[in-house]
Structures are given as structure tokens and as C-alpha cells.
C-alpha positions, 0 to 999 in steps of 0.5 A, a space after each residue: 584420333 580415329 574418325 568414323 566415316 559415314 555416307 549421309 543425306 540431308 533434306 533441303 527443299 524437296 531434295 536430299 543432299 548427299 555427303 560424307 561425314 567423318 567425325 569423332 567425339 574429340 574433334 576441334 571443329 567441323 569443316 564443310 567441304 563443298 562443291 556446287 555439283 555431284 561430280 564423282 571426279 570432284 569427290 576424289 578432290 573433296 576426299 583429299 582435302 577432307 583428309 588434310 583437315 582430318 589430320 589436323 583434328 577436324 571433323 569434315 562433311 563433304 557435301 554436294 549442293 546439287 543432285 546428280 540429276 540436276 547437274 546432268 539436266 540443268 547446265 546452269 544449276 551450278 550458277 544459281 547461287 541463291 539456291 546453293 546458299 539456301 541448301 547450304 543453310 539447310 545443311 547447317 540447320 540440320 547440323 545444329 539439330 545433331 547433338 554430336 555436331 551442335 557444339 562444334 564451331 563450323 568452318 566452310 571450305 568451297 570451290 567452284 560456284 560454291 565459293 559464292 554460296 559460302 560468302 552469302 551464307 556467312 553474310 546472312 549468319 555472321 555469328 554462325 561460321 568461324 572461318 571461310 576458305 575459297 579455293 579459287 572458285 567464283 566468290 565474286 558471284 556472291 555479289 558486292 553487297 555480301 562481299 562488303 558486309 562479310 565479317 567472317 575471316 576469309 582465305 582465298 587460295 588462288 593458283 598463279 595460272 588461274 584464268 580468273 585471277 583478276 576477277 578473284 582479286 576484285 572480289 577480294 578487294 571488296 571485302 573488309 573482313 579479316 582476309 588473306 590471299 595465298 598464291 599456289 602453283 597451277 591453275 584452277 583448283 578443279 584441274 591442278 595436280 594432287 600435290 598442288 591440291 594438297 598444298 591448297 588444302 594445307 593452307 586452308 587447314 592452317 587458316 581454320 586452325 588459326 581462325 576457328 573458335 573453340 568448341 561451345 562445350 569446351 568454353 562452358 567447361 572452362 567457365 564452370 571451372 573458373 566459377 568453381 575456383 572463384 567460389 572455393 572457400 578460402 583456407 585458414 593458413 594460421 
């Protein structure tokens, strides 16, 4: 499957969110790969993660939830989870209005404080997102309420040496949704070696493969086929 990759900008509030969309007509779904800033170093990690997802048949949208200016001039911007969540939901609204993307099931994968944003977004729109994957990060910042009410299947991928492992475990234990905890080598996801990051991406990809629902247009095609079969005239075999 050959994907077309394009830089895009998505309107959110009074700014534009920069991202990279990789898509083909026959993908199985769309996974947003989210970071809470616009860090060029993290872009390379987003690209590696996106590449693993694409290899499994997913379209990907690697998206920055902050502008480069905001990241440089507001040191607390990445901790404004409410704003990150609103921007993620704005991006999702944009996706729902794009005909090639609208039929696709959507999964969310994030690290850093964007992990909190995907928890809140899925808690607000429980029927919209098929699966979540938090590559460590700070999902605890979503708050106890969203963590407890979340119904979307959620994966935590956490390094053995991550200094925030105790906080992540507390957040994980609050959840009642279908969930899984997978331990990997290394520490914080933003700093692990490329091989360890690939392992985390593979775990997240496997989770998406298992938990994401089928495409809406494929479901409609199957229903129409079943209806045609049910309505087919009986053949006289006498």
C-alpha cells in the first residue's frame, strides 16, 4: 500500500495546527500521533511511530497541539490540558468534514501532556474514538473524573526506568475501561533509544489493530450485501 504524505494545517481557535497526513484509499483506519508542542526533535519520533502504524495499514496524522511560538514563549503552554483537548477536538471536527477521512475509525496515540488530552477528548466523545495509546506521558493530568468515566480501550506503554511510573500506575488504576499496561526498556519516551521507541510503537500498533472498529463504509457495504442476500428470490429446484 502506497500512502500519499502531505503537510497540512488545521484551524483551531485563532491559530493553525501543523501536521503531516499520510493516507491512501484502502487504509484500515486513521491514527493521530500527537505531541503537546512543535518540537522538531520530537517530529522525528512522531515520524518513526507513524511509520510503524503505516506499515500495519493505517493512515496517520502527526499533529502538533501547540505552535512553535507558543512553545517558545509560554513554558506552561504544554500543561494547559484544557486547551490541548479543545485543539484535538477541533482537529477531529476537521477530520469528520474531509470525505476521504470521514469513514475511517480514528485512534489516538500521544506522549507528553498530550496523553492527558486524548483521555479527556475520548471521555467527552466516547463513541468517536476507537482506541487510545499513551506512550507514558502524563495521562494523570486528565484528572480523576475523565480517567474514571473513560470507556475507550486504552493502552499504557511505560519504560521500566520512567521516573513517573508511580503516577502513571495510579492513573491506570483509576480507569474502568478496557485497558492494558505494557512495560518496555528505557525511561521516558521522549528520550529512549530508537530501537526502544520502535518497540513502543509496535505495541501501540498491535493495540490499534486489536481494538479499532472497521471502517464505516465497509460496514455499510457488508450490510447492503447481507440485505441483497436476504432478498434474493428462492430458486425452484424441482
